[in-house]
N, CA, C and O atoms as a DFTB+ gen file, in Angstrom:
556 C
 N C O
     1  1     179.197     239.228      80.899
     2  2     180.409     239.307      80.119
     3  2     180.809     237.908      79.657
     4  3     180.540     236.918      80.338
     5  1     181.430     237.843      78.535
     6  2     181.824     236.568      77.966
     7  2     182.992     235.946      78.726
     8  3     183.975     236.615      79.046
     9  1     182.858     234.648      79.007
    10  2     183.944     233.928      79.679
    11  2     185.144     233.757      78.749
    12  3     186.247     233.472      79.216
    13  1     184.944     233.926      77.437
    14  2     186.021     233.715      76.472
    15  2     186.915     234.930      76.285
    16  3     188.059     234.801      75.850
    17  1     186.397     236.114      76.612
    18  2     187.206     237.324      76.450
    19  2     188.241     237.406      77.551
    20  3     187.981     237.032      78.695
    21  1     189.415     237.899      77.198
    22  2     190.440     238.106      78.213
    23  2     190.025     239.269      79.099
    24  3     189.526     240.289      78.623
    25  1     190.240     239.094      80.399
    26  2     189.780     240.067      81.392
    27  2     190.966     240.834      81.961
    28  3     191.968     240.247      82.368
    29  1     190.832     242.152      81.981
    30  2     191.861     243.045      82.518
    31  2     191.281     243.763      83.733
    32  3     190.174     244.298      83.675
    33  1     192.030     243.772      84.829
    34  2     191.657     244.529      86.020
    35  2     192.498     245.801      86.047
    36  3     193.725     245.744      86.140
    37  1     191.827     246.948      85.965
    38  2     192.487     248.259      85.962
    39  2     192.340     248.854      87.359
    40  3     191.229     249.103      87.827
    41  1     193.484     249.080      88.020
    42  2     193.480     249.580      89.391
    43  2     194.174     250.940      89.426
    44  3     195.378     251.050      89.190
    45  1     193.389     251.969      89.725
    46  2     193.916     253.332      89.792
    47  2     192.946     254.151      90.630
    48  3     191.731     254.001      90.498
    49  1     193.468     255.008      91.485
    50  2     192.586     255.803      92.338
    51  2     191.965     256.987      91.606
    52  3     191.111     257.672      92.169
    53  1     192.370     257.243      90.376
    54  2     191.811     258.331      89.590
    55  2     190.794     257.775      88.602
    56  3     191.135     257.011      87.699
    57  1     189.543     258.171      88.788
    58  2     188.448     257.666      87.942
    59  2     188.700     257.957      86.462
    60  3     188.458     257.101      85.611
    61  1     189.179     259.150      86.158
    62  2     189.439     259.530      84.770
    63  2     190.472     258.606      84.133
    64  3     190.315     258.192      82.985
    65  1     191.514     258.289      84.867
    66  2     192.548     257.406      84.334
    67  2     191.978     256.007      84.074
    68  3     192.274     255.388      83.052
    69  1     191.160     255.517      85.010
    70  2     190.535     254.202      84.799
    71  2     189.676     254.215      83.541
    72  3     189.686     253.258      82.767
    73  1     188.935     255.295      83.339
    74  2     188.062     255.397      82.167
    75  2     188.862     255.426      80.862
    76  3     188.467     254.788      79.885
    77  1     189.969     256.150      80.835
    78  2     190.818     256.233      79.638
    79  2     191.370     254.849      79.298
    80  3     191.313     254.418      78.147
    81  1     191.898     254.165      80.294
    82  2     192.475     252.834      80.077
    83  2     191.384     251.847      79.661
    84  3     191.573     251.058      78.736
    85  1     190.248     251.897      80.348
    86  2     189.136     250.994      80.046
    87  2     188.667     251.173      78.603
    88  3     188.476     250.190      77.886
    89  1     188.482     252.408      78.179
    90  2     188.011     252.683      76.814
    91  2     188.979     252.103      75.787
    92  3     188.558     251.489      74.807
    93  1     190.268     252.297      76.013
    94  2     191.275     251.806      75.073
    95  2     191.263     250.275      74.997
    96  3     191.333     249.709      73.907
    97  1     191.176     249.615      76.137
    98  2     191.214     248.149      76.155
    99  2     189.909     247.535      75.647
   100  3     189.929     246.529      74.938
   101  1     188.785     248.133      76.007
   102  2     187.501     247.608      75.523
   103  2     187.365     247.749      74.015
   104  3     186.712     246.928      73.372
   105  1     187.977     248.786      73.444
   106  2     187.910     248.971      71.987
   107  2     188.568     247.815      71.245
   108  3     188.278     247.590      70.070
   109  1     189.447     247.081      71.915
   110  2     190.131     245.931      71.315
   111  2     189.479     244.608      71.719
   112  3     189.983     243.534      71.391
   113  1     188.346     244.694      72.440
   114  2     187.614     243.485      72.771
   115  2     187.905     242.874      74.127
   116  3     187.387     241.804      74.445
   117  1     188.721     243.531      74.928
   118  2     188.989     243.022      76.272
   119  2     187.807     243.319      77.194
   120  3     187.122     244.330      77.044
   121  1     187.587     242.426      78.142
   122  2     186.648     242.705      79.230
   123  2     187.448     243.466      80.285
   124  3     188.526     243.023      80.680
   125  1     186.937     244.592      80.738
   126  2     187.669     245.417      81.697
   127  2     186.826     245.626      82.948
   128  3     185.654     245.997      82.874
   129  1     187.452     245.378      84.103
   130  2     186.833     245.701      85.387
   131  2     187.755     246.682      86.086
   132  3     188.963     246.698      85.848
   133  1     187.173     247.499      86.952
   134  2     187.928     248.575      87.587
   135  2     187.913     248.455      89.101
   136  3     186.963     247.953      89.701
   137  1     189.008     248.938      89.703
   138  2     189.093     249.066      91.152
   139  2     189.795     250.383      91.450
   140  3     190.711     250.781      90.731
   141  1     189.359     251.064      92.520
   142  2     189.912     252.366      92.871
   143  2     191.143     252.279      93.762
   144  3     191.827     253.279      93.979
   145  1     191.426     251.081      94.282
   146  2     192.616     250.901      95.126
   147  2     192.922     249.402      95.239
   148  3     192.165     248.561      94.754
   149  1     194.039     249.091      95.883
   150  2     194.465     247.704      96.003
   151  2     193.515     246.829      96.803
   152  3     193.309     245.665      96.459
   153  1     192.939     247.366      97.855
   154  2     192.006     246.594      98.684
   155  2     190.804     246.163      97.845
   156  3     190.389     245.005      97.879
   157  1     190.258     247.108      97.098
   158  2     189.111     246.821      96.232
   159  2     189.493     245.788      95.158
   160  3     188.709     244.891      94.850
   161  1     190.679     245.920      94.603
   162  2     191.140     244.989      93.566
   163  2     191.226     243.557      94.102
   164  3     190.767     242.622      93.446
   165  1     191.803     243.386      95.272
   166  2     191.954     242.053      95.845
   167  2     190.592     241.432      96.154
   168  3     190.406     240.228      95.975
   169  1     189.646     242.241      96.613
   170  2     188.291     241.736      96.882
   171  2     187.629     241.270      95.586
   172  3     186.969     240.232      95.564
   173  1     187.805     242.035      94.511
   174  2     187.227     241.652      93.217
   175  2     187.778     240.306      92.745
   176  3     187.036     239.476      92.219
   177  1     189.060     240.097      92.933
   178  2     189.674     238.839      92.519
   179  2     189.097     237.672      93.305
   180  3     188.904     236.586      92.759
   181  1     188.822     237.893      94.583
   182  2     188.285     236.831      95.432
   183  2     186.846     236.455      95.075
   184  3     186.442     235.310      95.276
   185  1     186.076     237.397      94.553
   186  2     184.646     237.126      94.360
   187  2     184.221     236.957      92.908
   188  3     183.058     236.641      92.658
   189  1     185.107     237.153      91.945
   190  2     184.705     237.038      90.544
   191  2     185.763     236.289      89.745
   192  3     186.821     235.937      90.268
   193  1     185.464     236.052      88.477
   194  2     186.432     235.385      87.601
   195  2     187.722     236.206      87.610
   196  3     187.690     237.411      87.356
   197  1     188.851     235.567      87.899
   198  2     190.098     236.324      88.009
   199  2     190.533     236.919      86.673
   200  3     190.239     236.366      85.613
   201  1     191.233     238.044      86.732
   202  2     191.693     238.682      85.503
   203  2     192.874     237.935      84.887
   204  3     193.558     237.156      85.551
   205  1     193.090     238.196      83.604
   206  2     194.233     237.630      82.888
   207  2     195.441     238.555      82.972
   208  3     196.563     238.151      82.667
   209  1     195.205     239.810      83.391
   210  2     196.269     240.801      83.539
   211  2     195.740     241.902      84.451
   212  3     194.542     242.184      84.469
   213  1     196.651     242.527      85.213
   214  2     196.296     243.623      86.106
   215  2     197.176     244.823      85.772
   216  3     198.393     244.692      85.641
   217  1     196.548     246.000      85.635
   218  2     197.320     247.241      85.574
   219  2     197.189     247.900      86.941
   220  3     196.101     247.955      87.514
   221  1     198.301     248.394      87.452
   222  2     198.337     248.961      88.799
   223  2     198.997     250.330      88.812
   224  3     200.094     250.512      88.282
   225  1     198.323     251.274      89.416
   226  2     198.958     252.544      89.761
   227  2     199.811     252.259      90.999
   228  3     199.515     251.321      91.739
   229  1     200.842     253.030      91.234
   230  2     201.666     252.817      92.435
   231  2     201.099     253.586      93.621
   232  3     200.885     253.015      94.690
   233  1     200.853     254.887      93.431
   234  2     200.385     255.733      94.530
   235  2     198.867     255.678      94.637
   236  3     198.151     256.296      93.848
   237  1     198.384     254.921      95.634
   238  2     196.942     254.810      95.882
   239  2     196.709     254.752      97.382
   240  3     197.587     254.329      98.135
   241  1     195.524     255.176      97.820
   242  2     195.205     255.091      99.251
   243  2     194.949     253.640      99.670
   244  3     194.676     252.779      98.834
   245  1     195.040     253.393     100.947
   246  2     194.747     252.113     101.591
   247  2     195.804     251.040     101.330
   248  3     196.367     250.489     102.276
   249  1     196.083     250.735     100.058
   250  2     197.073     249.711      99.709
   251  2     197.694     250.137      98.386
   252  3     197.035     250.111      97.347
   253  1     198.964     250.529      98.429
   254  2     199.580     251.035      97.196
   255  2     199.838     249.895      96.199
   256  3     199.633     248.722      96.509
   257  1     200.284     250.264      95.016
   258  2     200.505     249.283      93.955
   259  2     201.546     248.237      94.302
   260  3     201.379     247.064      93.966
   261  1     202.624     248.642      94.971
   262  2     203.657     247.672      95.342
   263  2     203.107     246.631      96.315
   264  3     203.338     245.434      96.147
   265  1     202.380     247.091      97.332
   266  2     201.804     246.157      98.310
   267  2     200.744     245.269      97.661
   268  3     200.622     244.092      97.999
   269  1     199.985     245.832      96.736
   270  2     198.982     245.037      96.023
   271  2     199.655     243.955      95.197
   272  3     199.210     242.807      95.194
   273  1     200.725     244.313      94.496
   274  2     201.471     243.340      93.690
   275  2     202.032     242.231      94.583
   276  3     201.952     241.051      94.243
   277  1     202.592     242.617      95.707
   278  2     203.142     241.638      96.650
   279  2     202.064     240.642      97.088
   280  3     202.308     239.437      97.142
   281  1     200.882     241.152      97.396
   282  2     199.772     240.285      97.817
   283  2     199.293     239.400      96.662
   284  3     198.959     238.235      96.876
   285  1     199.258     239.943      95.442
   286  2     198.842     239.149      94.286
   287  2     199.733     237.921      94.090
   288  3     199.274     236.876      93.629
   289  1     200.998     238.061      94.443
   290  2     201.952     236.970      94.244
   291  2     202.154     236.130      95.494
   292  3     203.036     235.273      95.533
   293  1     201.337     236.373      96.522
   294  2     201.394     235.563      97.741
   295  2     200.563     234.290      97.545
   296  3     199.718     234.222      96.651
   297  1     200.807     233.304      98.373
   298  2     200.067     232.042      98.285
   299  2     198.564     232.243      98.408
   300  3     197.790     231.474      97.837
   301  1     198.141     233.265      99.145
   302  2     196.711     233.529      99.306
   303  2     196.026     233.874      97.985
   304  3     194.826     233.648      97.835
   305  1     196.778     234.421      97.025
   306  2     196.161     234.846      95.774
   307  2     196.584     234.030      94.564
   308  3     195.831     233.984      93.591
   309  1     197.730     233.392      94.566
   310  2     198.114     232.598      93.397
   311  2     197.131     231.460      93.159
   312  3     197.021     230.969      92.036
   313  1     196.418     231.033      94.191
   314  2     195.415     229.973      94.029
   315  2     194.278     230.397      93.098
   316  3     193.585     229.540      92.550
   317  1     194.077     231.695      92.912
   318  2     193.030     232.183      92.021
   319  2     193.460     232.157      90.552
   320  3     192.654     232.425      89.661
   321  1     194.725     231.834      90.307
   322  2     195.267     231.863      88.947
   323  2     195.900     230.522      88.551
   324  3     197.029     230.505      88.060
   325  1     195.199     229.402      88.756
   326  2     195.805     228.108      88.438
   327  2     196.067     227.929      86.941
   328  3     196.894     227.103      86.554
   329  1     195.373     228.691      86.102
   330  2     195.528     228.596      84.654
   331  2     196.751     229.361      84.146
   332  3     197.093     229.264      82.967
   333  1     197.408     230.115      85.017
   334  2     198.568     230.909      84.615
   335  2     199.852     230.283      85.145
   336  3     199.854     229.641      86.195
   337  1     200.927     230.474      84.417
   338  2     202.220     229.930      84.818
   339  2     202.565     230.367      86.236
   340  3     202.580     231.563      86.529
   341  1     202.838     229.423      87.103
   342  2     203.193     229.667      88.504
   343  2     202.112     230.410      89.278
   344  3     202.379     230.921      90.365
   345  1     200.895     230.481      88.740
   346  2     199.822     231.190      89.420
   347  2     200.051     232.688      89.495
   348  3     199.467     233.367      90.340
   349  1     200.895     233.206      88.619
   350  2     201.254     234.625      88.668
   351  2     200.602     235.386      87.524
   352  3     200.928     235.184      86.354
   353  1     199.674     236.263      87.886
   354  2     199.006     237.101      86.899
   355  2     199.976     238.203      86.453
   356  3     200.650     238.798      87.294
   357  1     200.057     238.483      85.154
   358  2     200.930     239.581      84.716
   359  2     200.451     240.919      85.287
   360  3     199.254     241.207      85.314
   361  1     201.407     241.724      85.738
   362  2     201.121     243.045      86.298
   363  2     201.896     244.097      85.509
   364  3     203.107     243.986      85.321
   365  1     201.173     245.118      85.052
   366  2     201.803     246.270      84.412
   367  2     201.538     247.478      85.301
   368  3     200.388     247.848      85.537
   369  1     202.616     248.089      85.791
   370  2     202.463     249.322      86.566
   371  2     202.275     250.481      85.597
   372  3     203.014     250.615      84.622
   373  1     201.277     251.319      85.876
   374  2     201.033     252.538      85.103
   375  2     201.086     253.673      86.113
   376  3     200.188     253.822      86.942
   377  1     202.150     254.477      86.038
   378  2     202.392     255.447      87.103
   379  2     203.047     256.725      86.590
   380  3     203.754     256.717      85.583
   381  1     202.800     257.809      87.295
   382  2     203.497     259.057      86.987
   383  2     204.790     259.155      87.792
   384  3     205.647     259.986      87.490
   385  1     204.933     258.321      88.801
   386  2     206.145     258.307      89.639
   387  2     207.094     257.225      89.142
   388  3     207.360     256.247      89.841
   389  1     207.591     257.407      87.950
   390  2     208.431     256.393      87.320
   391  2     209.904     256.723      87.543
   392  3     210.521     257.446      86.762
   393  1     210.448     256.181      88.620
   394  2     211.865     256.371      88.914
   395  2     212.582     255.034      88.759
   396  3     211.945     253.981      88.718
   397  1     213.882     255.081      88.676
   398  2     214.672     253.855      88.591
   399  2     214.417     252.982      89.816
   400  3     214.315     251.761      89.698
   401  1     214.314     253.601      90.987
   402  2     214.064     252.852      92.222
   403  2     212.706     252.156      92.177
   404  3     212.579     251.003      92.589
   405  1     211.675     252.873      91.667
   406  2     210.345     252.277      91.550
   407  2     210.355     251.111      90.572
   408  3     209.757     250.069      90.838
   409  1     211.032     251.284      89.443
   410  2     211.112     250.190      88.464
   411  2     211.817     248.978      89.072
   412  3     211.344     247.850      88.932
   413  1     212.938     249.204      89.740
   414  2     213.660     248.083      90.365
   415  2     212.783     247.366      91.373
   416  3     212.728     246.136      91.390
   417  1     212.098     248.125      92.209
   418  2     211.220     247.525      93.212
   419  2     210.087     246.745      92.547
   420  3     209.773     245.626      92.952
   421  1     209.481     247.339      91.531
   422  2     208.386     246.672      90.822
   423  2     208.823     245.380      90.163
   424  3     208.136     244.364      90.265
   425  1     209.956     245.411      89.490
   426  2     210.438     244.200      88.825
   427  2     210.855     243.141      89.849
   428  3     210.666     241.947      89.617
   429  1     211.419     243.572      90.974
   430  2     211.749     242.614      92.043
   431  2     210.491     241.937      92.575
   432  3     210.527     240.765      92.950
   433  1     209.386     242.665      92.608
   434  2     208.119     242.097      93.074
   435  2     207.470     241.199      92.024
   436  3     206.573     240.418      92.342
   437  1     207.921     241.308      90.773
   438  2     207.392     240.444      89.724
   439  2     206.644     241.141      88.609
   440  3     206.041     240.475      87.767
   441  1     206.666     242.477      88.579
   442  2     205.960     243.206      87.523
   443  2     206.481     242.795      86.149
   444  3     207.652     242.458      85.976
   445  1     205.573     242.836      85.183
   446  2     205.897     242.485      83.807
   447  2     206.398     243.690      83.029
   448  3     207.278     243.560      82.177
   449  1     205.835     244.878      83.322
   450  2     206.171     246.068      82.550
   451  2     205.796     247.322      83.333
   452  3     205.091     247.248      84.338
   453  1     206.275     248.474      82.862
   454  2     205.961     249.791      83.413
   455  2     205.547     250.705      82.276
   456  3     206.145     250.682      81.200
   457  1     204.530     251.504      82.516
   458  2     204.115     252.548      81.581
   459  2     204.078     253.847      82.381
   460  3     203.546     253.892      83.490
   461  1     204.647     254.892      81.808
   462  2     204.688     256.185      82.483
   463  2     203.518     257.058      82.041
   464  3     203.226     257.184      80.852
   465  1     202.850     257.661      83.037
   466  2     201.798     258.650      82.765
   467  2     202.465     259.998      82.541
   468  3     203.444     260.299      83.224
   469  1     201.992     260.808      81.637
   470  2     200.943     260.496      80.676
   471  2     201.493     259.602      79.564
   472  3     202.657     259.719      79.181
   473  1     200.663     258.728      79.063
   474  2     201.091     257.802      78.014
   475  2     200.396     258.167      76.703
   476  3     199.363     258.836      76.694
   477  1     200.982     257.717      75.607
   478  2     200.427     257.992      74.288
   479  2     199.209     257.103      74.033
   480  3     199.119     255.989      74.549
   481  1     198.289     257.607      73.240
   482  2     197.127     256.813      72.868
   483  2     197.595     255.518      72.206
   484  3     198.440     255.543      71.311
   485  1     197.055     254.413      72.639
   486  2     197.413     253.106      72.087
   487  2     198.531     252.402      72.826
   488  3     198.749     251.208      72.617
   489  1     199.249     253.116      73.690
   490  2     200.394     252.521      74.377
   491  2     199.973     251.418      75.355
   492  3     200.603     250.361      75.402
   493  1     198.928     251.655      76.123
   494  2     198.478     250.640      77.077
   495  2     198.019     249.398      76.323
   496  3     198.387     248.280      76.681
   497  1     197.223     249.589      75.290
   498  2     196.744     248.452      74.497
   499  2     197.908     247.668      73.895
   500  3     197.913     246.437      73.927
   501  1     198.880     248.369      73.353
   502  2     200.037     247.715      72.748
   503  2     200.788     246.854      73.766
   504  3     201.159     245.718      73.471
   505  1     201.009     247.393      74.950
   506  2     201.740     246.650      75.985
   507  2     200.930     245.463      76.501
   508  3     201.474     244.380      76.713
   509  1     199.635     245.671      76.699
   510  2     198.770     244.581      77.169
   511  2     198.747     243.464      76.133
   512  3     198.894     242.293      76.481
   513  1     198.562     243.818      74.861
   514  2     198.578     242.815      73.795
   515  2     199.883     242.030      73.796
   516  3     199.881     240.804      73.691
   517  1     200.985     242.740      73.913
   518  2     202.303     242.087      73.890
   519  2     202.435     241.089      75.042
   520  3     202.890     239.963      74.842
   521  1     202.042     241.496      76.228
   522  2     202.158     240.613      77.394
   523  2     201.236     239.405      77.252
   524  3     201.660     238.275      77.497
   525  1     200.004     239.624      76.867
   526  2     199.047     238.514      76.801
   527  2     199.335     237.569      75.649
   528  3     199.139     236.362      75.788
   529  1     199.787     238.073      74.532
   530  2     200.140     237.188      73.419
   531  2     201.363     236.354      73.770
   532  3     201.451     235.186      73.392
   533  1     202.302     236.948      74.487
   534  2     203.497     236.208      74.915
   535  2     203.137     235.174      75.963
   536  3     203.607     234.038      75.892
   537  1     202.310     235.543      76.942
   538  2     202.012     234.633      78.047
   539  2     201.103     233.500      77.622
   540  3     201.071     232.471      78.297
   541  1     200.358     233.640      76.528
   542  2     199.499     232.553      76.058
   543  2     200.315     231.287      75.785
   544  3     199.804     230.175      75.918
   545  1     201.572     231.458      75.406
   546  2     202.426     230.311      75.133
   547  2     202.607     229.440      76.369
   548  3     202.895     228.248      76.261
   549  1     202.437     230.038      77.537
   550  2     202.719     229.325      78.768
   551  2     201.468     228.826      79.460
   552  3     201.566     228.189      80.509
   553  1     200.304     229.092      78.910
   554  2     199.058     228.660      79.565
   555  2     198.821     227.189      79.364
   556  3     197.822     226.653      79.844
């Protein structure tokens, strides 16, 4: 994969959902890697080129999206993102459990955005583009 393409890590325990998101993002030229849960996602970050953005489902086995986000913003993981402002990779939660409480918790943890499942075609790409184009100013 090209080192110049922006890399997105898609984390969702549903294979079909990962495939839908991956297809949409790859069609716009993003490099997409997948993880089935938070534990797998954190391991991928440790062993490969870190992503420029992470999409996270909330309800997943082993390590849910909130706990994964918390770990991403811990000192153990911000070191993998020295090229990003404050070492914080943008996180977009993509979830069917979109409640006010979940949004508040996600934003308190540092999430950039929320997308509710099911989402419209093009919605994930639009939000990812918006976040990455905005954050480029701070790189």
